[in-house]
DRENDO-1510 file (C-alpha; in Angstrom, 1 decimal, always signed):
<recs>
REC; n; res; u; v; w
REC; 1; UNK; -57.5; -28.0; -20.4 .
REC; 2; UNK; -55.6; -29.5; -17.6 .
REC; 3; UNK; -55.2; -27.1; -14.7 .
REC; 4; UNK; -52.1; -27.6; -12.4 .
REC; 5; UNK; -51.4; -25.9; -9.0 .
REC; 6; UNK; -48.0; -24.6; -8.5 .
REC; 7; UNK; -46.5; -25.2; -5.1 .
REC; 8; UNK; -44.8; -22.4; -3.3 .
REC; 9; UNK; -41.7; -24.5; -3.1 .
REC; 10; UNK; -41.6; -24.7; -6.9 .
REC; 11; UNK; -41.3; -21.0; -7.4 .
REC; 12; UNK; -38.2; -19.5; -8.8 .
REC; 13; UNK; -35.8; -18.5; -6.3 .
REC; 14; UNK; -35.8; -14.7; -5.5 .
REC; 15; UNK; -32.9; -12.7; -6.9 .
REC; 16; UNK; -30.3; -11.9; -4.4 .
REC; 17; UNK; -30.4; -8.4; -3.4 .
REC; 18; UNK; -27.0; -6.4; -3.9 .
REC; 19; UNK; -25.5; -5.4; -0.6 .
REC; 20; UNK; -26.0; -1.8; +0.2 .
REC; 21; UNK; -22.7; +0.1; +0.2 .
REC; 22; UNK; -21.7; +1.3; +3.7 .
REC; 23; UNK; -19.6; +4.4; +3.4 .
REC; 24; UNK; -18.3; +5.5; +6.7 .
REC; 25; UNK; -15.5; +7.8; +5.4 .
REC; 26; UNK; -15.2; +10.7; +7.8 .
REC; 27; UNK; -12.0; +12.4; +6.4 .
REC; 28; UNK; -11.3; +15.3; +4.1 .
REC; 29; UNK; -13.4; +15.6; +1.0 .
REC; 30; UNK; -13.5; +17.7; -2.1 .
REC; 31; UNK; -16.4; +20.2; -2.7 .
REC; 32; UNK; -17.2; +22.5; -5.4 .
REC; 33; UNK; -15.4; +25.3; -3.6 .
REC; 34; UNK; -12.0; +23.5; -2.9 .
REC; 35; UNK; -11.8; +21.0; -5.6 .
REC; 36; UNK; -8.6; +22.3; -6.9 .
REC; 37; UNK; -7.3; +23.4; -3.7 .
REC; 38; UNK; -5.6; +20.5; -1.7 .
REC; 39; UNK; -3.2; +21.5; +0.9 .
REC; 40; UNK; +0.2; +22.6; -0.5 .
REC; 41; UNK; +3.3; +23.4; +1.6 .
REC; 42; UNK; +6.2; +25.0; -0.1 .
REC; 43; UNK; +9.2; +23.5; +1.7 .
REC; 44; UNK; +11.8; +25.9; +0.1 .
REC; 45; UNK; +10.6; +28.6; +2.4 .
REC; 46; UNK; +9.1; +26.6; +5.4 .
REC; 47; UNK; +11.7; +27.2; +8.0 .
REC; 48; UNK; +12.0; +29.0; +11.2 .
REC; 49; UNK; +14.4; +31.6; +12.3 .
REC; 50; UNK; +16.8; +29.1; +14.1 .
REC; 51; UNK; +16.7; +26.8; +10.9 .
REC; 52; UNK; +15.0; +24.0; +12.8 .
REC; 53; UNK; +12.4; +21.6; +11.7 .
REC; 54; UNK; +9.1; +23.6; +11.4 .
REC; 55; UNK; +6.9; +20.7; +10.4 .
REC; 56; UNK; +7.4; +17.8; +12.8 .
REC; 57; UNK; +6.1; +14.3; +12.4 .
REC; 58; UNK; +3.6; +14.9; +15.0 .
REC; 59; UNK; +2.3; +18.1; +13.3 .
REC; 60; UNK; +2.1; +16.2; +10.0 .
REC; 61; UNK; +0.2; +13.4; +11.5 .
REC; 62; UNK; -2.4; +15.6; +13.3 .
REC; 63; UNK; -2.9; +18.1; +10.4 .
REC; 64; UNK; -2.8; +15.9; +7.5 .
REC; 65; UNK; -2.6; +12.1; +8.0 .
REC; 66; UNK; -5.4; +12.1; +10.7 .
REC; 67; UNK; -7.6; +14.4; +8.8 .
REC; 68; UNK; -7.1; +11.9; +5.6 .
REC; 69; UNK; -6.1; +14.9; +3.5 .
REC; 70; UNK; -3.7; +14.7; +0.4 .
REC; 71; UNK; -0.9; +17.1; +0.8 .
REC; 72; UNK; +1.5; +18.4; -1.7 .
REC; 73; UNK; +5.0; +19.2; -0.2 .
REC; 74; UNK; +6.4; +21.6; -3.0 .
REC; 75; UNK; +10.2; +21.1; -3.2 .
REC; 76; UNK; +10.1; +18.7; -0.4 .
REC; 77; UNK; +13.0; +16.7; -1.7 .
REC; 78; UNK; +14.7; +19.5; -3.5 .
REC; 79; UNK; +14.8; +21.7; -0.4 .
REC; 80; UNK; +15.6; +18.8; +2.0 .
REC; 81; UNK; +18.8; +20.4; +3.2 .
REC; 82; UNK; +17.2; +23.7; +3.9 .
REC; 83; UNK; +13.9; +22.8; +5.5 .
REC; 84; UNK; +15.1; +19.6; +7.1 .
REC; 85; UNK; +11.6; +18.3; +6.7 .
REC; 86; UNK; +12.8; +15.4; +4.5 .
REC; 87; UNK; +16.6; +15.7; +5.2 .
REC; 88; UNK; +16.7; +11.9; +5.7 .
REC; 89; UNK; +15.8; +11.5; +2.0 .
REC; 90; UNK; +18.6; +13.9; +0.7 .
REC; 91; UNK; +20.8; +11.1; -0.9 .
REC; 92; UNK; +17.8; +9.9; -3.0 .
REC; 93; UNK; +17.4; +13.5; -4.3 .
REC; 94; UNK; +21.1; +14.1; -4.9 .
REC; 95; UNK; +22.1; +10.9; -6.3 .
REC; 96; UNK; +19.3; +8.9; -7.8 .
REC; 97; UNK; +18.6; +11.2; -10.6 .
REC; 98; UNK; +22.0; +10.0; -12.1 .
REC; 99; UNK; +21.7; +6.8; -14.2 .
REC; 100; UNK; +25.4; +6.4; -13.8 .
REC; 101; UNK; +25.1; +6.4; -9.9 .
REC; 102; UNK; +22.3; +3.9; -10.0 .
REC; 103; UNK; +24.0; +1.7; -12.5 .
REC; 104; UNK; +27.2; +1.7; -10.3 .
REC; 105; UNK; +25.3; +0.7; -7.1 .
REC; 106; UNK; +22.5; -1.6; -8.4 .
REC; 107; UNK; +23.4; -2.3; -12.0 .
REC; 108; UNK; +23.8; -6.1; -11.6 .
REC; 109; UNK; +20.5; -6.6; -9.7 .
REC; 110; UNK; +17.7; -8.4; -11.7 .
REC; 111; UNK; +14.5; -6.7; -12.2 .
REC; 112; UNK; +11.0; -7.3; -13.8 .
REC; 113; UNK; +10.1; -4.9; -16.4 .
REC; 114; UNK; +6.9; -4.5; -18.1 .
REC; 115; UNK; +6.7; -4.0; -22.0 .
REC; 116; UNK; +4.0; -2.9; -24.1 .
REC; 117; UNK; +3.5; -3.6; -27.9 .
REC; 118; UNK; +3.5; +0.1; -29.0 .
REC; 119; UNK; +3.5; +3.7; -27.6 .
REC; 120; UNK; -0.4; +3.6; -28.1 .
REC; 121; UNK; -0.9; +0.6; -25.5 .
REC; 122; UNK; -1.3; +1.0; -21.8 .
REC; 123; UNK; +1.1; -0.9; -19.7 .
REC; 124; UNK; -0.5; -4.0; -18.5 .
REC; 125; UNK; -2.3; -4.7; -21.6 .
REC; 126; UNK; +0.4; -6.8; -23.3 .
REC; 127; UNK; +0.9; -9.8; -20.9 .
REC; 128; UNK; +0.7; -12.1; -23.7 .
REC; 129; UNK; +4.2; -10.7; -24.6 .
REC; 130; UNK; +5.5; -11.3; -21.3 .
REC; 131; UNK; +7.3; -9.4; -18.5 .
REC; 132; UNK; +10.9; -9.3; -19.1 .
REC; 133; UNK; +13.6; -10.1; -16.6 .
REC; 134; UNK; +16.9; -8.1; -17.0 .
REC; 135; UNK; +19.6; -6.5; -14.9 .
REC; 136; UNK; +18.9; -3.0; -13.6 .
REC; 137; UNK; +21.8; -1.7; -15.7 .
REC; 138; UNK; +20.2; -3.1; -19.0 .
REC; 139; UNK; +17.0; -1.3; -18.2 .
REC; 140; UNK; +18.8; +1.8; -17.6 .
REC; 141; UNK; +20.4; +1.5; -21.0 .
REC; 142; UNK; +17.1; +1.0; -22.6 .
REC; 143; UNK; +15.9; +4.2; -21.2 .
REC; 144; UNK; +18.7; +5.9; -23.3 .
REC; 145; UNK; +17.7; +4.2; -26.5 .
REC; 146; UNK; +15.1; +6.2; -28.6 .
REC; 147; UNK; +14.0; +3.0; -30.3 .
REC; 148; UNK; +12.9; +1.1; -27.2 .
REC; 149; UNK; +12.5; +3.5; -24.1 .
REC; 150; UNK; +8.9; +4.3; -24.9 .
REC; 151; UNK; +7.9; +0.5; -24.6 .
REC; 152; UNK; +9.6; -0.3; -21.2 .
REC; 153; UNK; +8.3; +0.5; -17.7 .
REC; 154; UNK; +9.7; -0.6; -14.4 .
REC; 155; UNK; +7.1; -0.7; -11.6 .
REC; 156; UNK; +6.6; -2.8; -8.4 .
REC; 157; UNK; +8.8; -5.8; -8.1 .
REC; 158; UNK; +7.9; -9.4; -6.7 .
REC; 159; UNK; +8.6; -9.5; -2.9 .
REC; 160; UNK; +10.1; -12.6; -1.4 .
REC; 161; UNK; +8.7; -14.1; +1.7 .
REC; 162; UNK; +10.2; -15.7; +4.8 .
REC; 163; UNK; +9.3; -19.2; +6.2 .
REC; 164; UNK; +6.2; -17.8; +7.9 .
REC; 165; UNK; +4.8; -16.2; +4.8 .
REC; 166; UNK; +5.8; -12.7; +5.8 .
REC; 167; UNK; +6.8; -10.4; +2.9 .
REC; 168; UNK; +10.0; -8.5; +2.7 .
REC; 169; UNK; +10.0; -4.7; +2.8 .
REC; 170; UNK; +12.3; -4.3; -0.3 .
REC; 171; UNK; +13.0; -6.0; -3.5 .
REC; 172; UNK; +15.7; -5.2; -6.1 .
REC; 173; UNK; +16.9; -2.8; -7.1 .
REC; 174; UNK; +16.1; -1.2; -3.8 .
REC; 175; UNK; +17.8; -3.8; -1.7 .
REC; 176; UNK; +21.1; -2.8; -3.4 .
REC; 177; UNK; +20.3; +0.8; -2.8 .
REC; 178; UNK; +18.9; +0.5; +0.8 .
REC; 179; UNK; +21.9; +2.3; +2.3 .
REC; 180; UNK; +20.7; +5.6; +0.6 .
REC; 181; UNK; +17.3; +5.8; +2.5 .
REC; 182; UNK; +15.7; +5.0; +5.7 .
REC; 183; UNK; +13.0; +2.4; +6.0 .
REC; 184; UNK; +10.8; +4.7; +7.6 .
REC; 185; UNK; +11.2; +8.3; +7.0 .
REC; 186; UNK; +11.2; +10.8; +9.9 .
REC; 187; UNK; +8.1; +12.6; +8.8 .
REC; 188; UNK; +6.1; +9.3; +8.8 .
REC; 189; UNK; +6.4; +9.2; +12.6 .
REC; 190; UNK; +5.0; +5.9; +13.9 .
REC; 191; UNK; +3.1; +4.9; +10.5 .
REC; 192; UNK; +4.1; +1.4; +9.5 .
REC; 193; UNK; +5.4; +0.9; +6.1 .
REC; 194; UNK; +4.1; -1.9; +4.0 .
REC; 195; UNK; +6.8; -1.7; +1.5 .
REC; 196; UNK; +9.0; +0.8; -0.9 .
REC; 197; UNK; +9.1; +0.9; -4.7 .
REC; 198; UNK; +11.0; +2.5; -7.5 .
REC; 199; UNK; +9.2; +3.5; -10.6 .
REC; 200; UNK; +10.9; +4.4; -13.9 .
REC; 201; UNK; +9.9; +4.8; -17.4 .
REC; 202; UNK; +9.9; +7.2; -20.4 .
REC; 203; UNK; +6.9; +8.9; -22.1 .
REC; 204; UNK; +7.3; +12.0; -24.3 .
REC; 205; UNK; +3.5; +12.4; -25.0 .
REC; 206; UNK; +2.4; +11.1; -21.5 .
REC; 207; UNK; +1.2; +7.8; -20.4 .
REC; 208; UNK; -1.8; +7.3; -18.2 .
REC; 209; UNK; -2.3; +4.9; -15.3 .
REC; 210; UNK; -6.1; +4.5; -15.4 .
REC; 211; UNK; -8.5; +5.6; -12.6 .
REC; 212; UNK; -8.1; +3.5; -9.5 .
REC; 213; UNK; -7.5; +3.6; -5.8 .
REC; 214; UNK; -4.8; +2.2; -3.5 .
REC; 215; UNK; -5.2; +0.3; -0.2 .
REC; 216; UNK; -2.4; +2.1; +1.6 .
REC; 217; UNK; -1.2; +5.6; +2.5 .
REC; 218; UNK; +1.2; +6.7; -0.2 .
REC; 219; UNK; +4.4; +9.0; +0.2 .
REC; 220; UNK; +5.1; +9.6; -3.4 .
REC; 221; UNK; +8.5; +11.3; -4.2 .
REC; 222; UNK; +9.0; +12.5; -7.8 .
REC; 223; UNK; +12.8; +12.5; -8.7 .
REC; 224; UNK; +12.6; +13.1; -12.5 .
REC; 225; UNK; +9.9; +14.1; -14.9 .
REC; 226; UNK; +6.5; +15.5; -14.4 .
REC; 227; UNK; +3.3; +14.0; -13.3 .
REC; 228; UNK; -0.3; +15.1; -13.2 .
REC; 229; UNK; -2.7; +13.6; -10.6 .
REC; 230; UNK; -6.6; +13.7; -10.9 .
REC; 231; UNK; -7.9; +13.2; -7.5 .
REC; 232; UNK; -11.4; +12.3; -6.2 .
REC; 233; UNK; -12.3; +11.8; -2.4 .
REC; 234; UNK; -13.5; +8.5; -0.8 .
REC; 235; UNK; -17.1; +9.9; -0.4 .
REC; 236; UNK; -17.6; +9.7; -4.1 .
REC; 237; UNK; -16.8; +5.9; -4.4 .
REC; 238; UNK; -20.3; +5.1; -5.7 .
REC; 239; UNK; -19.5; +7.4; -8.8 .
REC; 240; UNK; -16.3; +5.5; -9.6 .
REC; 241; UNK; -17.8; +2.5; -11.5 .
REC; 242; UNK; -15.2; +0.2; -10.0 .
REC; 243; UNK; -14.8; -3.4; -11.5 .
REC; 244; UNK; -15.4; -5.0; -8.1 .
REC; 245; UNK; -18.4; -4.3; -6.1 .
REC; 246; UNK; -17.5; -2.0; -3.1 .
REC; 247; UNK; -19.5; -3.0; +0.1 .
REC; 248; UNK; -17.7; -1.0; +2.8 .
REC; 249; UNK; -15.5; +2.2; +3.1 .
REC; 250; UNK; -14.0; +2.5; +6.6 .
REC; 251; UNK; -13.7; +5.9; +8.3 .
REC; 252; UNK; -10.1; +6.2; +7.2 .
REC; 253; UNK; -10.9; +5.6; +3.6 .
REC; 254; UNK; -9.8; +2.0; +3.3 .
REC; 255; UNK; -12.0; +0.4; +0.7 .
REC; 256; UNK; -13.4; -3.3; +0.9 .
REC; 257; UNK; -14.9; -5.3; -1.8 .
REC; 258; UNK; -17.6; -8.1; -1.8 .
REC; 259; UNK; -15.8; -11.5; -2.2 .
REC; 260; UNK; -12.7; -10.3; -0.2 .
REC; 261; UNK; -11.7; -11.6; +3.3 .
REC; 262; UNK; -13.1; -9.4; +6.1 .
REC; 263; UNK; -10.4; -7.0; +7.3 .
REC; 264; UNK; -10.0; -4.2; +9.9 .
REC; 265; UNK; -9.6; -0.5; +8.9 .
REC; 266; UNK; -5.9; -0.9; +8.7 .
REC; 267; UNK; -6.2; -3.8; +6.3 .
REC; 268; UNK; -5.6; -6.7; +8.7 .
REC; 269; UNK; -7.6; -9.8; +7.7 .
REC; 270; UNK; -9.7; -10.6; +10.6 .
REC; 271; UNK; -8.7; -14.2; +10.8 .
REC; 272; UNK; -5.0; -13.1; +10.7 .
REC; 273; UNK; -5.7; -10.6; +13.5 .
REC; 274; UNK; -7.4; -13.3; +15.7 .
REC; 275; UNK; -4.5; -15.6; +15.2 .
REC; 276; UNK; -1.9; -12.9; +16.1 .
REC; 277; UNK; -3.9; -12.2; +19.2 .
REC; 278; UNK; -4.0; -15.8; +20.2 .
REC; 279; UNK; -0.4; -16.0; +19.8 .
REC; 280; UNK; +0.2; -12.7; +22.0 .
REC; 281; UNK; -2.0; -14.3; +24.7 .
REC; 282; UNK; -0.1; -17.6; +24.5 .
REC; 283; UNK; +3.2; -15.6; +25.2 .
REC; 284; UNK; +1.7; -13.9; +28.2 .
REC; 285; UNK; +0.6; -17.3; +29.7 .
REC; 286; UNK; +3.9; -18.7; +29.1 .
REC; 287; UNK; +5.5; -15.8; +31.0 .
REC; 288; UNK; +2.9; -16.4; +33.9 .
REC; 289; UNK; +4.0; -20.0; +34.0 .
REC; 290; UNK; +7.5; -18.9; +34.4 .
REC; 291; UNK; +6.9; -16.7; +37.1 .
REC; 292; UNK; +4.8; -19.3; +38.9 .
REC; 293; UNK; +7.5; -22.0; +38.6 .
REC; 294; UNK; +9.9; -19.4; +40.1 .
REC; 295; UNK; +7.4; -19.0; +43.0 .
REC; 296; UNK; +7.2; -22.7; +43.5 .
REC; 297; UNK; +11.2; -22.9; +43.5 .
REC; 298; UNK; +11.3; -20.0; +46.1 .
REC; 299; UNK; +8.8; -21.9; +48.3 .
REC; 300; UNK; +6.2; -19.2; +48.3 .
REC; 301; UNK; +2.9; -20.4; +50.0 .
REC; 302; UNK; +0.6; -20.0; +47.1 .
REC; 303; UNK; +3.1; -21.1; +44.6 .
REC; 304; UNK; +1.6; -24.4; +43.7 .
REC; 305; UNK; -1.8; -23.0; +43.3 .
REC; 306; UNK; -0.4; -20.1; +41.3 .
REC; 307; UNK; +1.4; -22.7; +39.0 .
REC; 308; UNK; -1.7; -24.8; +38.6 .
REC; 309; UNK; -3.7; -21.7; +37.5 .
REC; 310; UNK; -1.1; -20.5; +35.0 .
REC; 311; UNK; -0.8; -23.9; +33.5 .
REC; 312; UNK; -4.5; -24.2; +32.9 .
REC; 313; UNK; -4.5; -20.8; +31.4 .
REC; 314; UNK; -1.6; -21.7; +29.1 .
REC; 315; UNK; -3.4; -24.9; +28.1 .
REC; 316; UNK; -6.5; -22.8; +27.0 .
REC; 317; UNK; -4.3; -20.5; +25.1 .
REC; 318; UNK; -2.7; -23.2; +23.2 .
REC; 319; UNK; -6.1; -24.6; +22.3 .
REC; 320; UNK; -7.1; -21.1; +21.0 .
REC; 321; UNK; -4.0; -20.9; +18.9 .
REC; 322; UNK; -4.6; -24.2; +17.4 .
REC; 323; UNK; -8.2; -23.4; +16.6 .
REC; 324; UNK; -7.2; -20.2; +14.8 .
REC; 325; UNK; -4.4; -22.0; +12.9 .
REC; 326; UNK; -6.8; -24.6; +11.7 .
REC; 327; UNK; -9.4; -22.1; +10.8 .
REC; 328; UNK; -11.9; -23.3; +13.4 .
REC; 329; UNK; -12.8; -20.0; +15.1 .
REC; 330; UNK; -16.5; -20.2; +15.4 .
REC; 331; UNK; -16.7; -16.2; +15.7 .
REC; 332; UNK; -16.7; -15.8; +11.9 .
REC; 333; UNK; -17.3; -19.4; +10.6 .
REC; 334; UNK; -14.7; -18.7; +7.9 .
REC; 335; UNK; -12.4; -21.7; +7.3 .
REC; 336; UNK; -10.6; -20.4; +4.3 .
REC; 337; UNK; -7.2; -20.3; +6.2 .
REC; 338; UNK; -7.5; -23.8; +7.4 .
REC; 339; UNK; -4.1; -25.1; +8.3 .
REC; 340; UNK; -2.4; -21.7; +8.0 .
REC; 341; UNK; -0.9; -19.7; +10.6 .
REC; 342; UNK; -1.4; -15.9; +10.9 .
REC; 343; UNK; +1.3; -14.9; +8.5 .
REC; 344; UNK; +0.6; -17.5; +6.0 .
REC; 345; UNK; -2.8; -16.0; +5.8 .
REC; 346; UNK; -1.4; -12.4; +5.5 .
REC; 347; UNK; +1.9; -13.1; +3.6 .
REC; 348; UNK; +0.8; -14.5; +0.3 .
REC; 349; UNK; -1.2; -11.5; -0.8 .
REC; 350; UNK; -1.4; -8.4; +1.3 .
REC; 351; UNK; -3.6; -6.7; -1.2 .
REC; 352; UNK; -5.8; -9.1; -3.1 .
REC; 353; UNK; -6.6; -6.8; -6.0 .
REC; 354; UNK; -3.3; -5.8; -7.5 .
REC; 355; UNK; -1.1; -6.4; -10.5 .
REC; 356; UNK; +2.5; -5.4; -10.7 .
REC; 357; UNK; +2.2; -5.0; -14.4 .
REC; 358; UNK; -0.4; -2.2; -14.4 .
REC; 359; UNK; +1.0; +1.1; -15.6 .
REC; 360; UNK; +2.4; +3.8; -13.2 .
REC; 361; UNK; +1.3; +4.4; -9.6 .
REC; 362; UNK; -0.9; +1.3; -9.3 .
REC; 363; UNK; -0.4; -0.3; -6.0 .
REC; 364; UNK; +0.7; -4.0; -6.1 .
REC; 365; UNK; +1.2; -6.7; -3.6 .
REC; 366; UNK; +3.9; -9.3; -3.4 .
REC; 367; UNK; +4.3; -12.3; -5.7 .
REC; 368; UNK; +1.5; -14.8; -5.5 .
REC; 369; UNK; +1.8; -18.4; -6.6 .
REC; 370; UNK; -1.8; -19.1; -7.0 .
REC; 371; UNK; -3.2; -19.5; -10.5 .
REC; 372; UNK; -6.0; -17.1; -10.0 .
REC; 373; UNK; -3.6; -14.2; -9.4 .
REC; 374; UNK; -0.4; -14.8; -11.2 .
REC; 375; UNK; -1.6; -13.7; -14.6 .
REC; 376; UNK; -4.5; -11.5; -13.6 .
REC; 377; UNK; -5.3; -9.0; -16.3 .
REC; 378; UNK; -6.1; -5.3; -15.3 .
REC; 379; UNK; -9.8; -5.8; -16.2 .
REC; 380; UNK; -10.0; -8.1; -13.3 .
REC; 381; UNK; -8.7; -5.7; -10.6 .
REC; 382; UNK; -11.4; -4.8; -8.2 .
REC; 383; UNK; -9.8; -1.2; -7.5 .
REC; 384; UNK; -9.8; -0.1; -11.2 .
REC; 385; UNK; -12.5; +1.9; -12.7 .
REC; 386; UNK; -14.3; +1.1; -16.0 .
REC; 387; UNK; -14.1; +4.8; -16.9 .
REC; 388; UNK; -11.6; +4.8; -19.7 .
REC; 389; UNK; -11.0; +8.5; -19.8 .
REC; 390; UNK; -10.1; +8.6; -16.0 .
REC; 391; UNK; -12.1; +11.6; -15.7 .
REC; 392; UNK; -15.5; +11.4; -13.7 .
REC; 393; UNK; -17.8; +14.2; -14.8 .
REC; 394; UNK; -20.2; +16.1; -12.4 .
REC; 395; UNK; -18.3; +15.5; -9.1 .
REC; 396; UNK; -15.6; +17.5; -7.3 .
REC; 397; UNK; -12.0; +16.7; -8.8 .
REC; 398; UNK; -8.7; +18.0; -7.8 .
REC; 399; UNK; -5.9; +18.1; -10.3 .
REC; 400; UNK; -2.4; +18.2; -8.9 .
REC; 401; UNK; +0.7; +18.9; -10.9 .
REC; 402; UNK; +3.7; +17.2; -9.3 .
REC; 403; UNK; +7.2; +18.2; -10.4 .
REC; 404; UNK; +10.6; +16.8; -9.8 .
REC; 405; UNK; +11.5; +17.4; -6.2 .
REC; 406; UNK; +8.0; +17.4; -4.8 .
REC; 407; UNK; +6.4; +14.9; -2.5 .
REC; 408; UNK; +2.7; +14.0; -2.7 .
REC; 409; UNK; +1.0; +12.4; +0.4 .
REC; 410; UNK; -2.2; +10.4; -0.8 .
REC; 411; UNK; -4.3; +8.6; +1.7 .
REC; 412; UNK; -5.7; +5.1; +1.0 .
REC; 413; UNK; -9.0; +5.1; -0.7 .
REC; 414; UNK; -8.3; +8.3; -2.8 .
REC; 415; UNK; -9.2; +7.6; -6.5 .
REC; 416; UNK; -6.6; +9.0; -8.8 .
REC; 417; UNK; -5.5; +8.7; -12.5 .
REC; 418; UNK; -2.0; +9.5; -13.2 .
REC; 419; UNK; -0.3; +10.9; -16.4 .
REC; 420; UNK; +3.5; +10.7; -16.5 .
REC; 421; UNK; +5.8; +12.8; -18.7 .
REC; 422; UNK; +9.5; +12.5; -19.2 .
REC; 423; UNK; +9.9; +16.2; -20.2 .
REC; 424; UNK; +10.2; +18.6; -17.3 .
REC; 425; UNK; +7.1; +20.5; -18.8 .
REC; 426; UNK; +5.0; +19.1; -21.6 .
REC; 427; UNK; +5.4; +21.0; -24.8 .
REC; 428; UNK; +8.6; +23.0; -23.9 .
REC; 429; UNK; +11.8; +22.4; -25.6 .
REC; 430; UNK; +13.7; +21.0; -22.7 .
REC; 431; UNK; +16.0; +17.9; -22.6 .
REC; 432; UNK; +13.8; +14.8; -22.2 .
REC; 433; UNK; +14.9; +12.2; -19.7 .
REC; 434; UNK; +13.2; +9.3; -18.0 .
REC; 435; UNK; +10.6; +10.0; -15.4 .
REC; 436; UNK; +11.5; +8.4; -12.0 .
REC; 437; UNK; +9.8; +8.2; -8.7 .
REC; 438; UNK; +10.2; +6.5; -5.3 .
REC; 439; UNK; +7.4; +5.7; -2.8 .
REC; 440; UNK; +6.5; +4.3; +0.6 .
REC; 441; UNK; +3.2; +2.6; +1.1 .
REC; 442; UNK; +2.1; +2.8; +4.8 .
REC; 443; UNK; -0.7; +0.7; +6.5 .
REC; 444; UNK; -3.5; +3.3; +6.9 .
REC; 445; UNK; -4.0; +4.3; +10.6 .
REC; 446; UNK; -7.3; +3.8; +12.5 .
REC; 447; UNK; -6.4; +5.6; +15.7 .
REC; 448; UNK; -6.0; +9.4; +16.3 .
REC; 449; UNK; -2.9; +9.0; +18.3 .
REC; 450; UNK; +0.5; +10.1; +17.1 .
REC; 451; UNK; +2.2; +7.6; +19.5 .
REC; 452; UNK; -0.3; +4.7; +18.7 .
REC; 453; UNK; -1.8; +5.3; +15.3 .
REC; 454; UNK; -3.2; +1.8; +15.2 .
REC; 455; UNK; -5.7; +0.5; +17.7 .
REC; 456; UNK; -4.1; -3.0; +17.3 .
REC; 457; UNK; -0.6; -3.8; +18.0 .
REC; 458; UNK; -0.6; -6.1; +14.9 .
REC; 459; UNK; +1.4; -3.9; +12.5 .
REC; 460; UNK; +3.8; -2.4; +15.0 .
REC; 461; UNK; +4.5; -5.9; +16.1 .
REC; 462; UNK; +5.1; -7.1; +12.5 .
REC; 463; UNK; +7.2; -4.1; +11.9 .
REC; 464; UNK; +9.6; -5.0; +14.7 .
REC; 465; UNK; +9.7; -8.6; +13.4 .
REC; 466; UNK; +10.4; -7.5; +9.8 .
REC; 467; UNK; +13.1; -5.2; +10.7 .
REC; 468; UNK; +14.8; -7.0; +13.3 .
REC; 469; UNK; +17.4; -8.7; +10.9 .
REC; 470; UNK; +17.8; -5.7; +8.7 .
</recs>
């Protein structure tokens, strides 16, 4: 028998240990005692003696948003004129429930509509049949057709981007309807919107979204129909059996997955943040050069020295900008954004795990031209659970029934499964109609300050740039 000695270098490589989930979530959590008791505010009676606003944006931020708590504003839209809490959404409530009104204002706009093979399929499962493009008016007609209406659903729409890669806030049909609503409702205060969406479909028996979480804070306004939300707080993410591997939950609930670019708690990619900060520093240096040049022209004694110092600082700033644009920042060693500016990095896909075809309240990002994302089926989305029933046994769960006229605030990172019904109440002999909802997504805050809810100026600056021409 021949004996051989195995060198240690020949040993099989040690299996890579999975990263340990770092859950820093510090907000509101569901417990056995409060699991069916999320905060509810009845807006129909929430008014003071002088009929003034009794829930200000600052109060809402401090008592709800800052605590990362869901809240149901019962009759928040329906009672807008009485409570004045959501009076800037009054046109949406009074006009958008009319298909004739929507057709008149936005009927010629082209929209993308998801189609499923049969009523037994979930939306997002029939991509081989394709997503249909039609006019909004044609879609509204389909919702009146008993033979077709169960098979079509309008969800988030592709967003166009500008020359810098910055996505627009709105797509059709909301562009045509934008005079009916504010880009940022008063109750949102200083939160920065990511985008707005209109959701419409028909389901007599109820269609379910599947269990998932979103990456942004959601102001969800139900105009028609009835919805049931099953909610789980972010402290339970290890029980959600997501398709992606979660490696970090930020204190505000934002969830990050292995393989995704590193981000801040507000969702800004670190590479994009560094590029933006470099551009901001460049602007300050340019202003300093202008002031120094003025000092030289005025003949001030230290003018020349001031100008020399300012020009050196500007040169360093320009090199820093070039380094971030070329992906050569040594701090993180990530060259994935090589040759891109900060909005090219952010603009293509603000949310890397999203699909506009997925049924109901699934959060989706703007259109992406990459082969990896263009036809991504739902099973590849990190933020979806593999639990088909949408119910996680053995942990606290809140079930929230949302009716037409209600508003649900749902913070980023809260897992939820949504069942939509067209009838006002399931099982009753009421006139059936399409279910319809409008929502805002906001970048989740990371600072407990109403005036400055974000530690970085990135999102407020971006908001200013995006709305400048609107």
